[in-house]
NUVEXLUM-494948 format. One record per residue (C-alpha): chain; y, x, z; residue in one letter. Coordinates in Angstrom, 1 decimal. Each point is the difference from the previous one (the first is absolute). Layout:
+--------+--------+--------+--------+---------+
| cadena |  north |   east |     up | residuo |
+--------+--------+--------+--------+---------+
|      A |      Y |      X |      Z |       A |
...
+--------+--------+--------+--------+---------+
***
This chain:
+--------+--------+--------+--------+---------+
| cadena |  north |   east |     up | residuo |
+--------+--------+--------+--------+---------+
|      A | -190.3 |  121.2 |  -56.3 |       M |
|      A |    0.0 |    2.8 |   -2.6 |       S |
|      A |   -3.2 |   -1.5 |   -1.5 |       G |
|      A |    1.7 |   -3.3 |   -0.5 |       F |
|      A |    3.1 |    1.8 |   -1.5 |       R |
|      A |   -2.3 |    1.9 |   -2.4 |       N |
|      A |   -1.7 |   -3.3 |   -0.9 |       F |
|      A |    3.2 |   -1.8 |   -0.8 |       I |
|      A |    1.6 |    2.9 |   -1.9 |       L |
|      A |   -3.1 |    0.6 |   -2.1 |       R |
|      A |    0.9 |   -0.2 |   -3.7 |       G |
|      A |   -2.8 |   -2.4 |   -0.9 |       N |
|      A |    1.1 |   -2.6 |    2.5 |       L |
|      A |    3.6 |    0.0 |   -1.3 |       I |
|      A |   -1.2 |   -0.3 |   -3.6 |       E |
|      A |   -2.3 |   -2.8 |    1.0 |       L |
|      A |    2.9 |   -1.9 |    1.7 |       A |
|      A |    2.2 |    0.5 |   -3.0 |       V |
|      A |   -2.8 |   -1.2 |   -2.3 |       A |
|      A |   -0.6 |   -3.1 |    2.1 |       F |
|      A |    3.8 |   -0.9 |    0.0 |       I |
|      A |    0.2 |    0.5 |   -3.7 |       M |
|      A |   -3.2 |   -2.1 |   -0.6 |       A |
|      A |    1.4 |   -2.8 |    2.1 |       A |
|      A |    3.2 |    0.0 |   -2.0 |       A |
|      A |   -1.8 |    0.2 |   -3.3 |       F |
|      A |   -2.4 |   -2.8 |    1.0 |       A |
|      A |    3.0 |   -2.3 |    0.2 |       T |
|      A |    1.1 |    1.0 |   -3.5 |       V |
|      A |   -3.5 |   -0.5 |   -1.5 |       V |
|      A |   -0.4 |   -3.4 |    1.8 |       T |
|      A |    3.3 |   -1.3 |   -1.3 |       T |
|      A |   -0.8 |    1.3 |   -3.5 |       F |
|      A |   -3.4 |   -1.7 |    0.1 |       T |
|      A |    1.8 |   -3.3 |    1.0 |       A |
|      A |    2.4 |    0.6 |   -2.9 |       L |
|      A |   -3.0 |    0.4 |   -2.4 |       I |
|      A |   -1.7 |   -3.1 |    1.4 |       L |
|      A |    3.3 |   -2.0 |   -0.5 |       A |
|      A |    0.2 |    1.2 |   -3.6 |       L |
|      A |   -3.6 |   -1.1 |   -0.6 |       I |
|      A |    1.0 |   -3.3 |    1.5 |       G |
|      A |    2.9 |   -0.4 |   -2.3 |       K |
|      A |   -2.1 |    0.9 |   -3.0 |       A |
|      A |   -3.1 |   -1.9 |    0.6 |       G |
|      A |    0.4 |   -2.3 |    3.0 |       G |
|      A |   -0.3 |    0.4 |    3.7 |       N |
|      A |   -1.8 |    3.4 |    0.8 |       P |
|      A |   -0.7 |   -1.2 |    3.6 |       N |
|      A |   -3.5 |   -1.4 |    0.1 |       F |
|      A |    0.0 |   -0.6 |    3.8 |       D |
|      A |   -0.2 |   -3.8 |   -0.4 |       S |
|      A |   -3.0 |    0.1 |   -2.3 |       W |
|      A |   -3.0 |   -1.1 |    2.0 |       Q |
|      A |   -3.0 |   -1.0 |   -2.2 |       P |
|      A |   -2.6 |   -1.7 |    2.3 |       G |
|      A |    2.4 |    0.3 |    2.9 |       H |
|      A |   -0.5 |    3.8 |    0.1 |       L |
|      A |    3.2 |    2.1 |    0.2 |       P |
|      A |   -0.8 |    2.1 |   -3.1 |       V |
|      A |    3.6 |    0.0 |   -1.2 |       G |
|      A |    1.2 |    2.2 |    2.9 |       V |
|      A |   -2.6 |    2.6 |   -1.0 |       F |
|      A |    0.9 |   -0.2 |   -3.7 |       I |
|      A |    3.7 |    0.5 |    0.9 |       T |
|      A |   -0.9 |    3.0 |    2.2 |       A |
|      A |   -2.1 |    1.5 |   -2.8 |       V |
|      A |    2.8 |   -0.4 |   -2.6 |       V |
|      A |    2.6 |    1.5 |    2.4 |       A |
|      A |   -2.4 |    2.9 |    0.8 |       F |
|      A |   -0.6 |    0.7 |   -3.7 |       L |
|      A |    3.8 |    0.0 |   -0.7 |       I |
|      A |    0.6 |    2.3 |    3.1 |       L |
|      A |   -2.8 |    2.4 |   -1.1 |       S |
|      A |    1.5 |    0.2 |   -3.5 |       A |
|      A |    3.4 |    0.7 |    1.4 |       I |
|      A |   -1.3 |    2.8 |    2.3 |       V |
|      A |   -2.1 |    1.5 |   -2.8 |       Y |
|      A |    2.6 |    0.0 |   -2.7 |       F |
|      A |    3.0 |    0.8 |    2.2 |       A |
|      A |   -1.5 |    2.6 |    2.3 |       I |
|      A |   -3.4 |    1.3 |   -1.0 |       V |
|      A |    0.6 |    0.6 |   -3.7 |       V |
|      A |    3.4 |    1.7 |    0.4 |       P |
|      A |   -1.3 |    2.1 |    2.9 |       Y |
|      A |   -3.1 |    1.1 |   -2.0 |       T |
|      A |    2.1 |    0.9 |   -3.0 |       K |
|      A |    2.5 |    1.9 |    2.1 |       A |
|      A |   -2.7 |    1.8 |    1.9 |       K |
|      A |   -1.7 |    1.1 |   -3.3 |       E |
|      A |    3.3 |    1.1 |   -1.4 |       R |
|      A |    1.4 |    2.0 |    3.0 |       Y |
|      A |   -3.4 |    1.1 |    1.5 |       F |
|      A |   -2.4 |    0.4 |   -2.8 |       P |
|      A |   -3.6 |    0.5 |    0.9 |       T |
|      A |   -1.3 |    3.5 |   -0.6 |       E |
|      A |   -3.2 |    0.5 |   -2.0 |       A |
|      A |   -2.8 |    0.6 |    2.5 |       P |
|      A |   -0.7 |    3.7 |    0.2 |       A |
|      A |   -3.5 |    1.4 |   -0.4 |       T |
|      A |   -1.6 |    0.6 |    3.4 |       P |
|      A |   -0.4 |    3.6 |    0.9 |       A |
|      A |   -3.8 |   -0.2 |    0.1 |       D |
|      A |   -0.1 |   -1.5 |   -3.5 |       V |
|      A |    2.4 |    2.5 |   -1.4 |       A |
|      A |   -2.2 |    2.8 |    1.5 |       L |
|      A |   -3.1 |   -1.5 |   -1.6 |       L |
|      A |    1.8 |   -0.2 |   -3.4 |       E |
|      A |    1.1 |    3.6 |    0.3 |       E |
|      A |   -3.6 |    1.0 |    0.7 |       I |
|      A |   -1.3 |   -2.0 |   -2.9 |       R |
|      A |    2.6 |    1.6 |   -2.4 |       D |
|      A |   -1.0 |    3.5 |    1.3 |       L |
|      A |   -3.7 |   -0.7 |   -0.5 |       L |
|      A |    0.7 |   -1.3 |   -3.5 |       A |
|      A |    1.9 |    3.2 |   -0.9 |       Q |
|      A |   -2.8 |    2.1 |    1.3 |       Q |
|      A |   -2.6 |   -1.8 |   -2.0 |       S |
|      A |    2.0 |    0.5 |   -3.2 |       R |
|      A |    0.4 |    3.7 |    0.6 |       S |
+--------+--------+--------+--------+---------+
***
């Protein structure tokens, strides 16, 4: 029983559960925003729903509608989540310049000492 308790109370499991709940809630927001964008496209240039288009009796329109919705959803996720997250991460957690490895620093020191000895 203590193993199960440790498993349930492990920090990663709780964080994962919270992330899953937040993702489910955010998915609804993104889906409705995508529908809004598709509706705006429909108002501006006609019906954005290509589901009924079937050239040669092939349901190509359903695929085209899914691709357009995917591109809109991808743009929303990229510009609303990825770009602000990347900028915030760079601002608050700047990457440090990579340090010279110890073996390379030692070789550089030996090189400099040898150069000094040859000049003397």
